[in-house]
C-alpha positions as YAML, in Angstrom:
chain: A
units: angstrom
residues:
- id: 1
  name: MET
  ca: [0.12, -0.02, 0.22]
- id: 2
  name: ILE
  ca: [1.30, 3.46, -1.11]
- id: 3
  name: ASN
  ca: [1.13, 6.24, 1.91]
- id: 4
  name: PRO
  ca: [2.25, 9.35, 0.15]
- id: 5
  name: THR
  ca: [2.11, 11.09, 3.63]
- id: 6
  name: TYR
  ca: [4.93, 8.78, 5.14]
- id: 7
  name: LEU
  ca: [7.82, 11.11, 6.46]
- id: 8
  name: ALA
  ca: [5.73, 14.14, 5.51]
- id: 9
  name: GLN
  ca: [6.62, 17.14, 7.45]
- id: 10
  name: ARG
  ca: [5.24, 20.72, 7.58]
- id: 11
  name: THR
  ca: [7.39, 23.06, 5.86]
- id: 12
  name: ARG
  ca: [8.58, 25.71, 8.47]
- id: 13
  name: SER
  ca: [11.42, 28.48, 8.72]
- id: 14
  name: SER
  ca: [13.79, 28.21, 11.62]
- id: 15
  name: ALA
  ca: [13.38, 30.68, 14.29]
- id: 16
  name: ASN
  ca: [17.01, 31.50, 15.10]
- id: 17
  name: TRP
  ca: [20.35, 29.85, 14.64]
- id: 18
  name: ALA
  ca: [19.96, 27.32, 17.35]
- id: 19
  name: ASP
  ca: [16.95, 25.96, 16.05]
- id: 20
  name: ALA
  ca: [18.52, 25.78, 12.35]
- id: 21
  name: LYS
  ca: [21.38, 23.81, 14.11]
- id: 22
  name: HIS
  ca: [19.08, 21.26, 15.93]
- id: 23
  name: ARG
  ca: [17.05, 20.88, 12.40]
- id: 24
  name: VAL
  ca: [20.27, 20.12, 10.58]
- id: 25
  name: ILE
  ca: [21.65, 17.76, 13.15]
- id: 26
  name: ARG
  ca: [18.02, 15.69, 13.15]
- id: 27
  name: SER
  ca: [18.16, 15.53, 9.39]
- id: 28
  name: TYR
  ca: [21.57, 14.47, 9.48]
- id: 29
  name: ARG
  ca: [21.05, 11.59, 11.80]
- id: 30
  name: ASP
  ca: [17.80, 10.74, 9.96]
- id: 31
  name: TRP
  ca: [19.85, 9.91, 6.93]
- id: 32
  name: LEU
  ca: [22.72, 8.15, 8.90]
- id: 33
  name: ARG
  ca: [20.07, 5.82, 10.36]
- id: 34
  name: ALA
  ca: [18.61, 5.30, 7.07]
- id: 35
  name: ALA
  ca: [21.63, 4.03, 5.28]
- id: 36
  name: PRO
  ca: [21.32, 0.37, 5.88]
- id: 37
  name: GLU
  ca: [17.68, 0.77, 4.61]
- id: 38
  name: ILE
  ca: [18.50, 2.48, 1.43]
- id: 39
  name: GLN
  ca: [21.11, 0.07, 0.97]
- id: 40
  name: GLN
  ca: [18.75, -2.86, 1.08]
- id: 41
  name: MET
  ca: [15.74, -0.99, -0.78]
- id: 42
  name: TYR
  ca: [17.85, -0.39, -3.61]
- id: 43
  name: SER
  ca: [20.13, -3.15, -3.51]
- id: 44
  name: LEU
  ca: [23.37, -1.22, -3.66]
- id: 45
  name: SER
  ca: [26.54, -2.91, -3.95]
- id: 46
  name: LEU
  ca: [28.11, -0.25, -1.71]
- id: 47
  name: PRO
  ca: [28.96, -0.67, 2.11]
- id: 48
  name: VAL
  ca: [26.76, 1.17, 4.37]
- id: 49
  name: SER
  ca: [30.03, 2.99, 5.65]
- id: 50
  name: THR
  ca: [30.12, 4.35, 1.92]
- id: 51
  name: ILE
  ca: [26.62, 5.40, 2.13]
- id: 52
  name: ARG
  ca: [27.16, 7.27, 5.17]
- id: 53
  name: THR
  ca: [30.50, 8.98, 4.10]
- id: 54
  name: LYS
  ca: [28.77, 10.38, 1.01]
- id: 55
  name: VAL
  ca: [25.75, 11.53, 3.36]
- id: 56
  name: ARG
  ca: [28.60, 13.51, 5.29]
- id: 57
  name: GLN
  ca: [29.94, 14.68, 2.28]
- id: 58
  name: GLU
  ca: [26.83, 16.35, 1.24]
- id: 59
  name: PHE
  ca: [26.05, 18.14, 4.66]
- id: 60
  name: GLU
  ca: [29.69, 19.20, 4.84]
- id: 61
  name: ARG
  ca: [29.32, 20.81, 1.59]
- id: 62
  name: HIS
  ca: [26.99, 23.20, 2.69]
- id: 63
  name: ARG
  ca: [28.64, 23.74, 6.42]
- id: 64
  name: TYR
  ca: [29.60, 27.54, 5.74]
- id: 65
  name: VAL
  ca: [26.33, 28.60, 4.80]
- id: 66
  name: ALA
  ca: [25.71, 32.16, 6.59]
- id: 67
  name: GLN
  ca: [21.98, 33.09, 5.44]
- id: 68
  name: LEU
  ca: [19.38, 31.65, 7.80]
- id: 69
  name: GLN
  ca: [16.97, 31.38, 4.67]
- id: 70
  name: THR
  ca: [19.57, 29.37, 2.77]
- id: 71
  name: VAL
  ca: [19.74, 26.86, 5.50]
- id: 72
  name: ASP
  ca: [15.92, 26.45, 5.53]
- id: 73
  name: VAL
  ca: [15.84, 25.61, 1.88]
- id: 74
  name: LEU
  ca: [18.56, 23.20, 2.05]
- id: 75
  name: LEU
  ca: [16.75, 21.50, 4.91]
- id: 76
  name: PHE
  ca: [13.71, 21.44, 2.93]
- id: 77
  name: ASN
  ca: [15.48, 19.91, 0.10]
- id: 78
  name: SER
  ca: [17.30, 17.33, 2.38]
- id: 79
  name: HIS
  ca: [13.95, 16.31, 3.81]
- id: 80
  name: GLN
  ca: [12.29, 16.24, 0.06]
- id: 81
  name: GLU
  ca: [15.17, 13.68, -1.02]
- id: 82
  name: PHE
  ca: [14.96, 11.99, 2.08]
- id: 83
  name: GLN
  ca: [11.07, 11.27, 1.61]
- id: 84
  name: GLU
  ca: [11.44, 10.25, -1.98]
- id: 85
  name: THR
  ca: [14.30, 8.28, -1.23]
- id: 86
  name: LEU
  ca: [12.60, 6.19, 1.68]
- id: 87
  name: ASN
  ca: [9.20, 6.15, -0.16]
- id: 88
  name: TYR
  ca: [11.11, 4.46, -3.02]
- id: 89
  name: TRP
  ca: [10.04, 6.94, -5.36]
- id: 90
  name: LYS
  ca: [13.41, 7.18, -7.09]
- id: 91
  name: GLN
  ca: [14.79, 4.93, -9.44]
- id: 92
  name: LEU
  ca: [18.26, 3.37, -9.06]
- id: 93
  name: THR
  ca: [19.97, 5.71, -11.10]
- id: 94
  name: HIS
  ca: [18.64, 8.65, -9.20]
- id: 95
  name: VAL
  ca: [20.33, 7.21, -6.04]
- id: 96
  name: LEU
  ca: [23.58, 6.16, -7.97]
- id: 97
  name: LYS
  ca: [24.30, 9.70, -9.15]
- id: 98
  name: TYR
  ca: [25.28, 10.68, -5.82]
- id: 99
  name: PHE
  ca: [28.15, 7.92, -5.86]
- id: 100
  name: ARG
  ca: [29.02, 8.45, -9.95]
- id: 101
  name: THR
  ca: [32.58, 9.03, -8.67]
- id: 102
  name: GLU
  ca: [32.96, 6.07, -6.70]
- id: 103
  name: GLU
  ca: [31.14, 3.59, -9.26]
- id: 104
  name: GLU
  ca: [32.81, 5.10, -12.22]
- id: 105
  name: PRO
  ca: [36.33, 6.47, -11.75]
- id: 106
  name: LYS
  ca: [36.76, 7.24, -15.69]
- id: 107
  name: ALA
  ca: [33.55, 9.54, -15.35]
- id: 108
  name: ARG
  ca: [35.18, 13.02, -15.36]
- id: 109
  name: LEU
  ca: [34.78, 16.20, -17.43]
- id: 110
  name: PRO
  ca: [37.44, 17.26, -19.64]
- id: 111
  name: SER
  ca: [39.88, 19.95, -18.61]
- id: 112
  name: ASN
  ca: [39.02, 22.12, -21.27]
- id: 113
  name: PHE
  ca: [36.46, 22.36, -24.45]
- id: 114
  name: ILE
  ca: [39.19, 21.42, -26.94]
- id: 115
  name: ASN
  ca: [40.33, 18.32, -24.90]
- id: 116
  name: GLY
  ca: [36.69, 17.10, -24.80]
- id: 117
  name: PHE
  ca: [36.16, 17.80, -28.48]
- id: 118
  name: LEU
  ca: [39.11, 16.15, -29.41]
- id: 119
  name: GLU
  ca: [38.45, 12.98, -27.19]
- id: 120
  name: VAL
  ca: [35.21, 12.63, -28.65]
- id: 121
  name: SER
  ca: [36.34, 13.43, -32.32]
- id: 122
  name: PHE
  ca: [39.10, 10.69, -31.71]
- id: 123
  name: LEU
  ca: [36.56, 8.14, -30.51]
- id: 124
  name: GLN
  ca: [34.13, 8.44, -33.23]
- id: 125
  name: THR
  ca: [37.03, 8.24, -35.81]
- id: 126
  name: SER
  ca: [38.72, 5.03, -34.36]
- id: 127
  name: ARG
  ca: [35.03, 3.48, -34.30]
- id: 128
  name: THR
  ca: [34.68, 3.94, -37.91]
...
C-alpha cells in the first residue's frame, strides 16, 4: 500500500540559528540511520559506511552557509530527498548519481572544451 504522507513534514522556517542547527543535526541523523535501509531497498553494492560517508560529504558541502533562509531551503531539499528515497519514489539511477565517482572512476569532465572535443572526435573516428 502506498502512503504518500509517510515521512511528510510541514514546511517551516527556522526561528533562529540554534533552531536551524537542531534541525540540521536531526536531518543528518535521520539520513545516517536510514543508510542500511537505503542500501537494502535499492540493492546497492556499496557498503553502508560508503553511504554514510557520502551523506557526510553532502552535509559538509554546505557547512559554512551564512544565511538562515538558505539553510531553511537546504533543509527542505534534504527532507524532500529523504522522503523520496525512503518512499522508494526514486529509481536506482537517481540514487547512484550521488556515488558516480565511486562507481565510475573514469566519469570525469575534460579539462577544457578543446580536449573534450578532441577526445570525442578521436573516439568517433576510431570506431569507423
